[in-house]
N, CA and C of each residue as an Amber inpcrd file, in Angstrom:
protein
   330
 -21.3330000  11.7920000  37.7120000 -19.9360000  11.6880000  37.3540000
 -19.5820000  10.2550000  36.9530000 -20.1250000   9.2700000  37.6690000
 -19.8730000   7.8740000  37.3550000 -20.4390000   7.5160000  35.9780000
 -21.6140000   8.0870000  35.6500000 -22.2180000   7.7830000  34.3520000
 -21.3570000   8.3250000  33.2080000 -20.6680000   9.4360000  33.4280000
 -19.7690000   9.9740000  32.4100000 -18.5960000   9.0260000  32.1740000
 -18.0580000   8.4460000  33.2460000 -16.9860000   7.4750000  33.1120000
 -17.4520000   6.2190000  32.3760000 -18.6410000   5.7780000  32.7060000
 -19.2010000   4.5900000  32.0410000 -19.4090000   4.8710000  30.5600000
 -19.9380000   6.0440000  30.2480000 -20.1430000   6.4300000  28.8500000
 -18.8040000   6.4860000  28.1060000 -17.8020000   7.0960000  28.6980000
 -16.4800000   7.1810000  28.0720000 -15.8690000   5.8070000  27.8400000
 -16.0250000   4.9250000  28.8210000 -15.5240000   3.5620000  28.6790000
 -16.2550000   2.8310000  27.5570000 -17.5710000   3.0100000  27.4900000
 -18.3650000   2.3600000  26.4410000 -17.9350000   2.8490000  25.0530000
 -17.7060000   4.1360000  24.9200000 -17.2550000   4.6830000  23.6330000
 -15.8920000   4.1060000  23.2660000 -14.9870000   4.0130000  24.2260000
 -13.6620000   3.4570000  23.9690000 -13.7490000   2.0020000  23.5220000
 -14.6240000   1.2320000  24.1470000 -14.7890000  -0.1740000  23.7780000
 -15.3520000  -0.2840000  22.3700000 -16.3620000   0.5290000  22.0590000
 -16.9570000   0.4910000  20.7180000 -15.9110000   0.8550000  19.6620000
 -15.1120000   1.8790000  19.9210000 -14.0760000   2.2640000  18.9590000
 -13.0180000   1.1780000  18.7960000 -12.6360000   0.5310000  19.8820000
 -11.6530000  -0.5480000  19.7970000 -12.2040000  -1.7250000  18.9900000
 -13.4660000  -2.0720000  19.2120000 -14.0880000  -3.1580000  18.4510000
 -14.2260000  -2.8010000  16.9800000 -14.5440000  -1.5410000  16.6890000
 -14.6570000  -1.1000000  15.2930000 -13.3000000  -1.2060000  14.5960000
 -12.2450000  -0.8040000  15.2790000 -10.9070000  -0.9020000  14.6790000
 -10.5170000  -2.3600000  14.4500000 -10.8180000  -3.2240000  15.4140000
 -10.5180000  -4.6440000  15.2640000 -11.2590000  -5.2240000  14.0600000
 -12.5290000  -4.8700000  13.9310000 -13.3120000  -5.3760000  12.7970000
 -12.7230000  -4.8740000  11.4780000 -12.3300000  -3.6110000  11.4390000
 -11.7200000  -3.0410000  10.2390000 -10.4600000  -3.8230000   9.8550000
  -9.5990000  -4.0770000  10.8320000  -8.3610000  -4.7980000  10.5630000
  -8.6440000  -6.2100000  10.0540000  -9.6220000  -6.8860000  10.6520000
  -9.9690000  -8.2340000  10.2050000 -10.5490000  -8.2180000   8.7940000
 -11.3720000  -7.2300000   8.4730000 -11.9380000  -7.1210000   7.1300000
 -10.8500000  -6.8590000   6.0930000  -9.9100000  -5.9880000   6.4120000
  -8.8140000  -5.6990000   5.4860000  -7.9760000  -6.9470000   5.2680000
  -7.6740000  -7.6580000   6.3190000  -6.8900000  -8.8850000   6.1930000
  -7.6250000  -9.9150000   5.3270000  -8.9380000 -10.0290000   5.5210000
  -9.7320000 -10.9640000   4.7300000  -9.7480000 -10.5670000   3.2500000
  -9.9120000  -9.2730000   2.9790000  -9.9240000  -8.8180000   1.5890000
  -8.5770000  -9.0370000   0.9140000  -7.4930000  -8.7950000   1.6260000
  -6.1750000  -9.0250000   1.0450000  -5.9500000 -10.5090000   0.7560000
  -6.4420000 -11.3600000   1.6230000  -6.3140000 -12.8030000   1.3880000
  -7.1030000 -13.2080000   0.1480000  -8.3030000 -12.6550000  -0.0210000
  -9.1050000 -12.9510000  -1.2140000  -8.4220000 -12.4490000  -2.4790000
  -7.8120000 -11.2650000  -2.4040000  -7.0970000 -10.7480000  -3.5670000
  -5.9210000 -11.6480000  -3.9310000  -5.1940000 -12.1140000  -2.9360000
  -4.0530000 -12.9910000  -3.2070000  -4.4940000 -14.3070000  -3.8290000
  -5.5900000 -14.8650000  -3.3340000  -6.0930000 -16.1210000  -3.8920000
  -6.6430000 -15.9220000  -5.2980000  -7.1660000 -14.7260000  -5.5730000
  -7.7970000 -14.4630000  -6.8630000  -6.8380000 -14.1820000  -8.0000000
  -5.5740000 -14.0530000  -7.6990000  -4.6080000 -13.8040000  -8.7730000
  -4.5230000 -15.0090000  -9.6980000  -4.5700000 -14.7260000 -10.9770000
  -4.4360000 -15.7980000 -11.9480000  -3.0450000 -15.7490000 -12.5430000
  -2.5550000 -16.8800000 -12.8590000  -1.3000000 -16.9670000 -13.6030000
  -1.6830000 -17.1060000 -15.0820000  -1.7240000 -15.9880000 -15.7690000
  -2.0990000 -15.9900000 -17.1760000  -0.8290000 -15.8360000 -17.9990000
  -0.5370000 -16.8110000 -18.8330000   0.6670000 -16.6730000 -19.6460000
   0.4990000 -15.5220000 -20.6340000   1.4780000 -14.6470000 -20.6620000
   1.4560000 -13.5180000 -21.5780000   2.7190000 -13.5510000 -22.4160000
   2.6040000 -13.0390000 -23.6270000   3.8250000 -12.9920000 -24.4350000
   4.8150000 -12.0090000 -23.8180000   6.0930000 -12.1950000 -24.0430000
   7.0820000 -11.2680000 -23.4890000   6.9470000  -9.8790000 -24.1180000
   7.6260000  -8.9220000 -23.5090000   7.5770000  -7.5320000 -23.9620000
   8.0970000  -7.3990000 -25.3890000   7.3380000  -6.6570000 -26.1890000
   7.7170000  -6.3680000 -27.5730000   7.7300000  -4.8520000 -27.7430000
   8.8140000  -4.2620000 -28.2170000   8.8770000  -2.8010000 -28.3720000
   7.7810000  -2.2180000 -29.2580000   7.1760000  -3.0290000 -30.1080000
   6.0930000  -2.5290000 -30.9660000   4.8630000  -2.1370000 -30.1500000
   4.7230000  -2.6800000 -28.9550000   3.5600000  -2.3790000 -28.1130000
   3.5320000  -0.9300000 -27.6410000   4.6750000  -0.2820000 -27.5940000
   4.7300000   1.0700000 -27.0330000   4.9380000   2.1480000 -28.0960000
   4.8930000   1.8000000 -29.3600000   5.2020000   2.7920000 -30.3940000
   4.1830000   3.9190000 -30.4600000   2.9380000   3.7090000 -30.0160000
   1.9110000   4.7530000 -30.0730000   1.8570000   5.6200000 -28.8210000
   2.6960000   5.3500000 -27.8440000   2.7060000   6.1440000 -26.6110000
   3.4130000   7.4770000 -26.8380000   3.1280000   8.4820000 -25.9850000
   3.8530000   9.7590000 -26.0950000   5.3610000   9.5460000 -25.9400000
   6.1340000  10.4280000 -26.5430000   7.5950000  10.2730000 -26.5850000
   8.2430000  10.1060000 -25.2060000   7.8960000  10.9260000 -24.1760000
   8.5570000  10.7250000 -22.8700000   8.2570000   9.3550000 -22.2560000
   7.0200000   8.8920000 -22.4100000   6.6390000   7.5850000 -21.8580000
   7.3650000   6.4800000 -22.6140000   7.4070000   6.6150000 -23.9310000
   8.0910000   5.6200000 -24.7520000   9.5790000   5.5480000 -24.3900000
  10.2310000   6.7070000 -24.2080000  11.6530000   6.7100000 -23.8350000
  11.8770000   6.0310000 -22.4830000  10.9490000   6.2740000 -21.5370000
  11.0850000   5.6190000 -20.2350000  11.0350000   4.1020000 -20.3810000
  10.0230000   3.6100000 -21.0950000   9.8910000   2.1650000 -21.2450000
  11.0470000   1.5760000 -22.0500000  11.5340000   2.3030000 -23.0400000
  12.6800000   1.8030000 -23.8000000  13.9220000   1.6830000 -22.9220000
  14.0610000   2.5990000 -21.9540000  15.2090000   2.5340000 -21.0460000
  15.0110000   1.4890000 -19.9560000  13.7650000   1.2610000 -19.5470000
  13.5030000   0.3720000 -18.4080000  13.2950000  -1.0900000 -18.8040000
  12.8250000  -1.3400000 -20.0230000  12.4920000  -2.7030000 -20.4220000
  13.4460000  -3.2150000 -21.4940000  13.6900000  -4.4880000 -21.4500000
  14.5280000  -5.1630000 -22.4380000  13.6070000  -6.0030000 -23.3090000
  13.7380000  -5.9390000 -24.6340000  12.8810000  -6.7810000 -25.4830000
  12.9830000  -8.2490000 -25.0820000  11.8220000  -8.8810000 -24.9410000
  11.7700000 -10.2890000 -24.5690000  11.6210000 -10.5540000 -23.0820000
  11.6540000  -9.5050000 -22.2290000  11.5260000  -9.7410000 -20.7830000
  10.0690000 -10.0510000 -20.4340000   9.8320000 -10.9200000 -19.4480000
   8.4570000 -11.2670000 -19.0730000   7.8060000 -10.1520000 -18.2570000
   6.4780000 -10.1200000 -18.2890000   5.7210000  -9.1650000 -17.4840000
   5.5340000  -9.7170000 -16.0740000   5.3370000  -8.8240000 -15.1060000
   5.0740000  -9.2520000 -13.7390000   3.5710000  -9.1430000 -13.4760000
   3.0780000  -9.9530000 -12.5620000   1.6560000  -9.9440000 -12.2500000
   1.2860000  -9.0240000 -11.1060000   2.2320000  -8.6320000 -10.3060000
   1.9270000  -7.7710000  -9.1670000   3.2010000  -7.4210000  -8.4240000
   3.0520000  -6.5950000  -7.4150000   4.1970000  -6.1750000  -6.6190000
   3.7290000  -5.8720000  -5.2060000   4.6280000  -5.9430000  -4.2620000
   4.3210000  -5.5790000  -2.8760000   5.1180000  -4.3200000  -2.5410000
   4.4340000  -3.2920000  -2.0930000   5.0660000  -2.0290000  -1.7580000
   4.8790000  -1.7540000  -0.2770000   5.8950000  -1.1850000   0.3460000
   5.7990000  -0.8300000   1.7620000   6.4920000   0.5030000   1.9830000
   5.9970000   1.2590000   2.9490000   6.5790000   2.5610000   3.2740000
   6.5710000   2.7330000   4.7830000   7.6890000   3.1630000   5.3100000
   7.7710000   3.5330000   6.7160000   8.4020000   4.8980000   6.7790000
   7.8910000   5.7530000   7.6180000   8.4560000   7.0840000   7.7550000
   7.5140000   7.9830000   8.5130000   7.7400000   9.2730000   8.3820000
   6.8700000  10.2290000   9.0640000   6.3820000  11.2610000   8.0720000
   5.2660000  11.8450000   8.4010000   4.6150000  12.8280000   7.5530000
   4.6600000  14.1740000   8.2580000   5.1140000  15.1760000   7.5550000
   5.1620000  16.5150000   8.1330000   3.7650000  17.1110000   8.0830000
   3.2620000  17.4830000   9.2360000   1.9150000  18.0290000   9.3320000
   1.8910000  19.5510000   9.3510000   3.0420000  20.1810000   9.3520000
   3.1040000  21.6350000   9.3730000   3.7880000  22.1200000  10.6320000
   3.9990000  23.4200000  10.7070000   4.6930000  23.9640000  11.8750000
   3.8430000  23.8420000  13.1370000   4.5110000  23.7020000  14.2360000
   3.8090000  23.6270000  15.5080000   4.3620000  24.6980000  16.4380000
   4.0100000  24.6110000  17.6710000   4.4100000  25.5910000  18.6660000
   5.9270000  25.6360000  18.8230000   6.4960000  26.8070000  18.9560000
   7.9250000  27.0560000  19.1730000   8.8040000  26.5910000  18.0140000
   8.2710000  26.6420000  16.8240000   9.0790000  26.3580000  15.6440000
   9.3750000  24.8920000  15.3840000   8.8930000  24.0040000  16.2090000
   9.1050000  22.5800000  15.9640000   8.1280000  22.0940000  14.9090000
   8.5210000  21.0810000  14.1990000   7.6690000  20.5000000  13.1690000
   7.0130000  19.2520000  13.7270000   5.6940000  19.1810000  13.5520000
   4.9730000  17.9940000  14.0070000   5.1640000  16.8850000  12.9790000
   5.5280000  15.7230000  13.4450000   5.6520000  14.5530000  12.5720000
   4.9600000  13.3740000  13.2370000   4.2420000  12.6480000  12.4370000
   3.5760000  11.4440000  12.9410000   4.1520000  10.2360000  12.2250000
   4.5870000   9.2390000  12.9670000   5.1160000   8.0410000  12.3090000
   3.9970000   7.2870000  11.5920000   4.3140000   6.7820000  10.4300000
   3.3390000   6.0510000   9.6240000   3.9600000   4.7700000   9.1020000
   3.1190000   3.7840000   8.8950000   3.5450000   2.5320000   8.2730000
   2.4010000   2.0920000   7.3690000   2.6770000   1.9700000   6.1040000
   1.6520000   1.6040000   5.1290000   2.1910000   0.5130000   4.2220000
   1.2840000  -0.2670000   3.6810000   1.6660000  -1.2690000   2.6960000
   0.5700000  -1.3580000   1.6490000   0.9320000  -1.8260000   0.4790000
  -0.0250000  -1.9680000  -0.6110000   0.3970000  -3.1630000  -1.4490000
  -0.5660000  -3.7550000  -2.1240000  -0.2870000  -4.8820000  -3.0130000
  -1.0440000  -4.6780000  -4.3180000  -0.5580000  -3.7910000  -5.1990000
  -1.2510000  -3.5630000  -6.4660000  -1.1480000  -4.7780000  -7.3680000
  -2.1630000  -4.9880000  -8.1830000  -2.2000000  -6.1180000  -9.1010000
  -2.1840000  -5.6100000 -10.5350000  -1.5580000  -6.3750000 -11.4190000
  -1.5490000  -6.0080000 -12.8210000  -2.8730000  -6.3910000 -13.4930000
  -3.5040000  -7.4370000 -13.0160000  -4.7990000  -7.8550000 -13.5630000
  -5.8220000  -7.8790000 -12.4500000  -7.0470000  -7.5770000 -12.7850000
  -8.1220000  -7.6010000 -11.8000000  -8.4470000  -9.0460000 -11.4220000
  -8.4900000  -9.3460000 -10.1220000  -8.8140000 -10.7300000  -9.7320000
 -10.2840000 -11.0290000  -9.9740000 -10.5820000 -12.3100000 -10.1500000
 -11.9860000 -12.7150000 -10.3950000 -12.6680000 -13.0440000  -9.1140000
């Protein structure tokens, strides 16, 4: 019985260390991505750039962009909320709280 407790404790420690390593690796990769961003001067938006796009896409960009506006290099997105996992016992809905973030880049870092 004691060996089962020791085994369970060892598994818990290994999982905790694996999660810590994962978090540190993600933090390191995000730092490298941030450092790798280049400030590349680009010409401002020109409506001629979108003339070959499909009509719905072109209409969206025509409504969203102003001729001469500068392009952005990246954005930071964050989401907090819960995800519905489906019905559960007694008609209640299971929800798990989630917190996610992302930092998409317009150009690939070097």
